C-alpha positions in Angstrom: 47.5 233.6 -80.6 48.0 237.1 -81.8 48.9 237.8 -85.5 50.6 241.0 -86.6 50.6 243.2 -89.8 53.1 246.0 -90.3 53.7 248.3 -93.3 55.0 246.7 -96.5 53.9 243.2 -95.7 51.8 241.5 -98.4 48.1 242.6 -98.5 45.9 240.7 -96.1 42.2 239.8 -96.0 40.8 239.1 -92.5 37.6 237.2 -92.2 35.9 235.3 -89.4 34.4 231.8 -89.7 31.0 231.6 -91.5 28.6 232.0 -88.6 30.8 234.1 -86.3 31.6 231.4 -83.7 35.0 233.0 -83.4 34.9 236.7 -84.4 38.2 238.3 -85.1 39.2 241.3 -83.0 41.6 243.9 -84.4 43.8 246.5 -82.8 44.7 249.1 -85.4 47.1 251.6 -83.9 46.3 255.3 -84.0 49.6 256.0 -85.8 48.7 253.2 -88.3 52.1 251.5 -87.9 50.8 248.2 -86.6 47.7 246.0 -86.7 47.1 243.1 -84.4 44.4 240.5 -84.8 43.1 237.5 -82.9 40.0 235.4 -82.1 40.6 236.3 -78.4 39.6 239.8 -77.4 41.2 239.3 -74.0 44.5 238.4 -75.6 44.3 241.6 -77.7 43.4 243.8 -74.7 46.1 242.3 -72.5 48.8 242.7 -75.1 51.6 245.1 -74.2 51.5 246.6 -77.7 48.0 247.9 -77.0 48.3 251.1 -75.0 46.4 251.3 -71.7 44.2 252.8 -70.5 42.2 252.4 -73.7 40.3 255.3 -75.0 36.5 255.2 -75.5 35.0 256.0 -78.8 32.5 258.9 -78.6 30.7 257.4 -81.6 30.6 254.0 -79.8 29.1 255.5 -76.6 26.5 257.4 -78.8 25.5 254.1 -80.3 25.2 252.4 -76.9 22.9 255.2 -75.6 20.6 255.5 -78.6 20.7 252.1 -80.2 21.9 249.8 -77.4 24.5 248.2 -79.6 27.6 249.3 -81.5 27.5 248.0 -85.1 30.6 246.1 -86.2 33.3 246.7 -87.1 33.0 249.7 -84.7 33.3 249.1 -81.0 33.0 251.2 -77.8 36.8 251.6 -77.9 39.0 253.7 -80.1 41.3 251.6 -82.3 39.6 248.3 -81.5 37.4 246.6 -84.2 35.4 243.5 -84.7 35.2 241.3 -87.8 32.0 239.2 -87.5 29.5 237.4 -89.7 29.9 238.4 -93.4 32.6 241.0 -92.6 36.0 241.4 -94.3 38.9 243.6 -93.3 41.1 244.3 -96.3 44.6 245.3 -95.0 47.2 247.0 -97.1 50.0 249.5 -97.0 49.5 253.1 -98.3 52.1 255.8 -97.9 54.0 253.8 -95.3 51.0 253.3 -93.1 48.6 250.4 -92.4 45.3 251.0 -94.0 42.1 248.9 -93.5 38.9 248.8 -95.6 36.0 247.1 -93.9 33.3 245.5 -96.1 30.2 243.4 -95.3 28.4 240.8 -97.4 25.7 238.7 -95.8 26.6 235.1 -96.5 23.1 233.5 -95.9 20.9 235.0 -98.6 17.8 232.8 -99.2 18.4 233.0 -103.0 21.5 230.8 -102.5 19.6 228.0 -100.9 18.9 224.6 -102.5 15.4 223.9 -103.9 13.1 221.7 -101.9 13.6 218.8 -104.2 17.4 218.9 -103.9 17.7 218.3 -100.1 15.9 216.4 -97.4 16.9 217.3 -93.8 18.5 214.5 -91.9 17.5 214.6 -88.2 20.2 212.1 -87.2 22.9 214.1 -89.0 21.7 217.3 -87.4 21.9 215.9 -83.9 25.2 214.3 -84.6 26.7 217.6 -85.9 25.4 219.5 -82.9 26.8 216.8 -80.5 30.2 216.9 -82.2 30.2 220.7 -82.3 29.7 220.8 -78.6 31.8 217.8 -77.4 34.8 218.8 -79.5 35.0 222.1 -77.6 34.5 220.8 -74.1 37.4 220.6 -71.7 36.5 217.4 -69.8 38.7 218.4 -66.8 36.1 221.1 -66.0 32.4 221.0 -65.2 30.0 221.6 -68.1 26.7 223.6 -68.0 24.1 224.1 -70.7 22.0 227.3 -70.5 18.6 225.7 -71.0 15.1 227.0 -71.7 11.8 225.8 -73.2 13.1 227.0 -76.6 14.0 225.1 -79.7 17.8 225.9 -79.7 18.9 224.7 -76.3 16.5 221.7 -76.4 18.0 220.6 -79.7 21.5 220.7 -78.1 20.2 218.9 -75.0 18.7 216.1 -77.2 21.9 215.8 -79.2 24.0 215.5 -76.1 21.6 213.0 -74.6 21.7 210.8 -77.7 25.5 211.0 -77.5 25.4 209.7 -73.9 26.6 212.8 -72.2 23.8 213.1 -69.5 26.3 212.5 -66.7 28.8 215.1 -67.9 26.5 218.1 -68.5 24.1 220.0 -66.1 21.2 221.9 -67.5 20.7 225.3 -65.8 17.6 227.5 -66.2 16.7 231.1 -65.2 13.5 231.3 -63.3 11.6 234.3 -64.6 8.6 236.0 -63.0 5.0 235.2 -64.1 3.9 233.5 -67.3 7.3 233.8 -69.0 8.9 231.3 -66.5 10.5 228.4 -68.4 12.1 226.6 -65.5 9.3 224.0 -65.0 9.4 223.0 -68.6 13.2 222.9 -68.5 13.1 220.7 -65.4 10.8 218.2 -67.1 13.0 218.0 -70.1 16.0 217.4 -68.0 14.3 214.6 -66.2 13.0 213.1 -69.5 16.5 213.1 -71.0 18.4 212.1 -67.9 20.3 215.4 -67.1 20.9 217.0 -63.8 19.1 220.3 -63.5 19.6 223.5 -61.5 17.5 226.7 -61.3 18.9 230.2 -61.3 16.8 232.7 -59.4 16.2 236.3 -60.3 17.5 238.8 -57.7 15.7 242.1 -57.0 17.3 243.5 -53.9 21.1 243.4 -54.3 23.0 242.4 -51.3 26.8 242.8 -50.6 27.7 239.5 -52.2 25.7 240.4 -55.3 27.3 243.8 -55.6 30.8 242.2 -55.3 29.9 239.8 -58.1 28.7 242.7 -60.2 31.9 244.7 -59.5 34.0 241.7 -60.6 32.0 241.4 -63.8 32.5 245.0 -64.8 36.2 244.9 -64.0 36.7 241.9 -66.3 34.1 242.1 -69.0 35.9 242.9 -72.3 33.1 245.1 -73.7 30.1 247.1 -72.4 26.8 245.4 -73.1 23.3 246.9 -72.6 21.3 243.7 -72.9 18.4 243.7 -70.5 19.6 240.6 -68.7 23.3 241.6 -68.4 23.2 241.8 -64.6 21.6 238.4 -64.3 24.8 236.7 -65.4 27.3 237.8 -62.7 24.5 236.9 -60.2 24.5 233.4 -61.7 28.1 233.0 -60.8 27.3 234.1 -57.3 24.6 231.4 -57.1 26.7 228.7 -58.7 30.4 229.4 -58.1 31.3 226.3 -60.2 30.4 228.3 -63.3 33.8 230.0 -63.0 36.2 228.4 -65.3 33.6 225.9 -66.5 32.4 224.9 -70.0 29.3 227.0 -70.7 27.1 225.9 -73.6 24.7 228.4 -75.2 22.1 227.9 -77.8 22.6 231.2 -79.6 24.1 231.6 -83.0 21.7 230.0 -85.5 19.3 232.8 -86.4 21.7 234.0 -89.2 21.7 230.7 -91.1 18.2 229.5 -90.2 16.7 233.0 -90.8 14.6 235.3 -88.7 11.1 236.0 -90.2 9.6 239.4 -89.6 6.6 239.5 -87.4 3.1 240.6 -88.6 3.8 244.0 -87.0 7.1 244.4 -88.7 5.7 243.6 -92.1 3.6 246.7 -91.7 6.0 248.9 -89.7 9.2 248.3 -91.7 7.9 249.7 -95.1 6.2 252.6 -93.2 9.3 253.5 -91.3 11.1 254.3 -94.5 8.8 257.3 -94.6 8.4 258.2 -90.9 12.2 258.0 -90.2 12.8 260.8 -92.7 11.4 263.2 -90.1 14.8 262.9 -88.3 14.9 266.5 -87.2 12.1 265.6 -84.6 14.6 263.3 -82.8 16.2 266.3 -81.2 12.9 267.3 -79.6 11.6 263.9 -78.4 11.9 262.4 -75.0 13.1 258.8 -74.6 9.8 257.6 -73.0 7.7 259.3 -75.7 5.7 257.1 -78.1 7.1 259.3 -80.9 10.6 257.9 -80.2 10.0 254.4 -81.8 8.0 255.9 -84.6 11.1 257.8 -85.8 13.2 254.6 -86.1 14.7 253.7 -89.5 13.9 250.2 -90.8 17.3 249.0 -89.5 16.6 250.3 -86.0 13.4 248.2 -85.9 15.7 245.1 -85.9 16.0 244.9 -82.1 17.4 248.4 -81.4 16.3 251.4 -79.4 17.2 253.5 -76.4 17.5 257.1 -75.4 16.3 259.7 -77.7 18.8 262.0 -79.4 17.5 264.9 -77.2 18.2 263.0 -74.0 21.5 261.6 -75.2 22.6 265.1 -76.0 21.8 266.3 -72.5 23.6 263.5 -70.9 26.7 263.0 -73.1 28.5 266.2 -74.2 30.2 264.4 -77.1 27.1 262.6 -78.3 26.6 262.0 -82.0 23.3 261.3 -83.9 23.2 257.6 -85.0 20.5 258.5 -87.6 23.0 259.1 -90.5 24.5 255.6 -90.0 21.2 253.7 -89.8 19.7 255.6 -92.7 22.8 255.3 -94.8 23.5 253.3 -97.9 25.1 250.4 -95.9 21.9 249.9 -93.9 19.2 250.5 -96.5 19.6 247.1 -98.3 17.5 248.5 -101.2 15.1 246.0 -102.9 16.0 243.3 -100.4 13.4 240.7 -99.3 12.3 241.6 -95.8 13.3 238.1 -94.5 16.9 238.7 -95.7 16.9 242.3 -94.5 15.8 241.6 -91.0 18.0 238.5 -90.7 21.2 240.4 -91.8 20.7 243.4 -89.6 19.4 241.5 -86.6 21.9 238.7 -86.5 25.1 240.4 -87.5 24.5 243.4 -85.3 21.9 243.0 -82.6 22.2 239.3 -81.9 26.0 239.2 -82.3 26.8 242.3 -80.3 24.0 242.4 -77.8 22.5 239.0 -77.1 25.5 236.8 -77.7 27.9 239.4 -76.6 26.4 239.3 -73.1 27.3 235.6 -73.0 30.8 236.2 -74.3 31.3 239.0 -71.8 30.1 236.7 -69.0 32.4 233.8 -70.0 35.3 236.2 -70.4 34.7 237.8 -67.0 34.9 234.4 -65.2 37.5 232.7 -67.4 35.0 230.2 -68.7 34.9 228.4 -72.0 31.9 229.5 -74.1 30.6 227.0 -76.6 28.1 227.9 -79.3 27.3 224.7 -81.2 24.9 226.3 -83.7 27.6 228.8 -84.8 30.0 225.9 -85.7 31.2 226.1 -89.2 30.0 222.6 -90.3 26.5 223.2 -88.7 26.2 226.6 -90.4 27.2 225.2 -93.8 24.5 222.6 -93.5 21.7 224.9 -92.6 22.9 227.6 -95.1 22.1 225.4 -98.0 18.9 223.9 -96.6 15.8 224.9 -98.6 13.7 227.5 -96.9 10.6 225.3 -96.8 12.3 223.4 -94.0 13.4 226.5 -92.1 10.6 229.1 -92.1 7.0 229.7 -93.3 6.5 233.0 -95.2 2.8 233.0 -94.5 2.6 231.9 -90.9 5.9 233.6 -90.1 7.2 230.5 -88.2 10.9 229.9 -87.9 13.2 226.9 -87.4 10.6 224.4 -88.8 13.1 221.6 -88.9 13.9 222.0 -85.2 10.2 222.1 -84.3 9.7 218.8 -86.2 12.8 217.2 -84.7 11.8 218.0 -81.1 8.2 216.9 -81.7 9.3 213.6 -83.3 12.0 212.7 -80.8 10.8 214.2 -77.5 7.1 214.9 -78.0 8.0 218.5 -77.3 5.6 220.8 -79.2 7.1 224.2 -79.7 3.9 225.5 -81.3 1.9 224.7 -78.1 4.6 226.1 -75.8 4.9 229.3 -77.8 7.6 231.9 -77.7 8.3 232.5 -74.0 11.7 234.2 -74.1 14.2 235.0 -71.4 12.6 237.8 -69.4 14.2 239.9 -66.6 12.4 242.5 -64.5 14.7 245.4 -65.0 12.2 247.9 -63.7 12.0 246.2 -60.3 15.7 245.9 -60.2 16.2 249.6 -60.9 13.5 250.8 -58.5 14.7 248.6 -55.6 18.3 249.5 -56.1 17.9 253.2 -57.1 20.5 254.7 -54.8 23.1 252.0 -55.6 22.6 252.5 -59.4 22.4 256.3 -59.4 25.5 256.6 -57.2 27.4 254.7 -60.0 25.9 256.9 -62.7 26.6 260.2 -60.9 30.2 259.0 -60.4 30.7 258.5 -64.1 32.8 261.3 -65.7 31.3 260.5 -69.2 28.1 262.3 -68.3 27.2 265.9 -68.0 26.4 266.2 -64.3 23.4 268.5 -64.4 22.0 266.9 -67.5 22.1 263.3 -66.2 20.5 264.4 -62.9 17.6 266.1 -64.7 17.0 263.2 -67.1 17.2 260.5 -64.3 14.7 262.4 -62.1 12.3 262.6 -65.0 12.6 259.0 -65.9 12.3 258.0 -62.2 9.0 259.7 -61.9 7.8 258.1 -65.2 8.9 254.6 -64.0 6.4 254.7 -61.2 3.5 254.7 -63.7 2.4 252.1 -66.2 2.5 251.3 -69.8 5.2 251.6 -72.5 6.6 254.8 -71.1 7.2 253.4 -67.7 8.9 250.3 -69.1 11.1 252.3 -71.6 12.1 254.7 -68.8 13.4 251.8 -66.7 15.4 250.4 -69.6 17.0 253.8 -70.2 18.0 254.2 -66.6 19.3 250.6 -66.6 21.3 251.3 -69.7 22.9 254.4 -68.4 23.9 252.4 -65.3 25.4 249.6 -67.3 27.5 251.9 -69.4 28.6 253.9 -66.3 29.5 250.8 -64.3 31.6 249.5 -67.2 33.4 252.9 -67.7 34.0 253.4 -63.9 35.4 249.9 -63.2 36.7 248.2 -66.3 40.4 247.3 -65.9 41.2 248.3 -69.5 40.0 251.8 -69.0 41.8 252.5 -65.7 
């Protein structure tokens, strides 16, 4: 459903639900005579009152190149905005026009939690809430798949569904990564232990015709651009398991905001130091993307999962490029005197996680008309964990997170997350780029966003560096991959044509 605001209607405050399970998308017309808002971005983009083709935002493209993500409420489109976790859009009429003031207040500050003596976590209640949050959103006329890994989030959902007796209604699917990061064997054992069917999704290096067709369909239909490293894996999943199209897709994302994200030992040292090093912002216009100096110039906010092309390279590629430094070093991102746990969690979860990690899942589901379910972002679940004492969620000394989920899985499944460690969802972007270089560069060179001579020069340099080793080779591959992802979206997306 789409809601409308026009001049002289009563003032309006637009907010999403607590943990951003359903962000609110806004179209605010260029002439400021109408504002449309909905929890469905596809409904907004398809609406006849939204002029097509949409115009891209130069600022949004600049953020995608340099940071990898556009911070809400901004998007890659002109006139389209996102209201997510902690965001408010205050809508009013001024001089006969619709005016909007966007504000942000992080709703999960640790100071607002109960004391340890005031609340004891209830494992049965947690599993019951997760099951209800999942099952209540499932369309039983369609197949259901849980994206599963060795991690705490998806295993907690799998356990909740198993105890609710849903083993025969949900299939666990797992990405098989290369090397030590592979979680598929652990996932298969868990599926067998809990009684679920299990399927493995394989990584594709050399793209064939069918893969390229799936990728084309993805970029045509994906509502937003996304530069997440595993973006291309998703349309290839639908090529491997066609039943994913139109299905219920369950994802374990969405709890880092209310369960907190502790800084790493490295970040405890780097974040305070970056307040000083980032002030040398003038160096950004002289530094190459693959240089070790590039991350050293990040602001504290940019250390929360962001990075990308240097200002120098972005300027050479994109004629309308803007420096993102003023935003990330500005008052709204400083969070002066904040505890580092609150600081990292706010920036990481409301920007990077919401608009990079979870956005890739939302894009995928939207591109194949599937029903994305995020049980941990459910309002009731978020309210429960928001008040939980931090002693049950994270350890400030050992920097461990999600302690209650670790304990729950160990007690109920003998699954020791401490022994398994942090494996993560890895995808070999470097191999993908090198093995499909002509295919990807053809897409990039055909993109009118870029300065032709500049992009050729930058890509040739990055290509040579990719054939080496170390951080520079890896960062070079990510930069090429990112330029490709933006190019393919811009060249093919139905809302830009």
